[in-house]
Residue, then its C-alpha position, 0 to 999 in steps of 0.5 A: m500500500k502506498h503512503i497516504a498523507l493528508n493534503l487539505v483541511v477546510l474550515r468555515s468561518s463566520d469572519m474569515t479575516r478574524a480567523a486568519a488573524f487568529y491562525s496567523r498567531l500560530g505561524l500560518q501565512f495566508v494568501r487570498h484565493q478564489h477558484g473560478s466562480g467559487p468564494e474567496h477564501f484564505a489558504a496557508e501552505l503547510g508542508s505538502g498540505v493546504f489549510e483553508l478558511y472558507p466563508f460560513s453561510p447559514d444555508g451551507p455546511s458547518t465545520l464546527g464539530t471538526r477538531i484539528g491539530f498542529s505540531v508547533p516548535s514551541l507550545d509555550a510560544a504558541i500559547a503566549a501568541l494567543g494572549d489577545y484571545p483569553g478564552a482560547i485556551i480550553s486545556p492548558p499545556k501539559d505533558s502527555e505520552w505524545g509530547r507537550r500538548a494543549v487544546i485551544a478554540d479558534p474564534d468560531g469554536h473549532r477545537i485545535e490540538l497543539l503539540q510540541q514533540 
């Protein structure tokens, strides 16, 4: 069997600019994209994958139950970078069998696991 790798994650946001600013604090670098007549969105390249933020619309699908994770070089620095988002910390940094980890929530409520190995 060939190696399988995740290459795309899409989250929907009620305020893409606010969400992009939040994820930028973690080190993601976004550019605006639009494919054909589709909606304008933000995209950040992560190694061989892409993380995208699309607009949420009440009559469209929600991604709110989605949980994602990022490996970060310094968990303490990532948490400190979110200082302007005091409600973002769901589970503070602690050691685990996988490394030092924390769980945060973005401004739309998506849960994100941060892991420093």
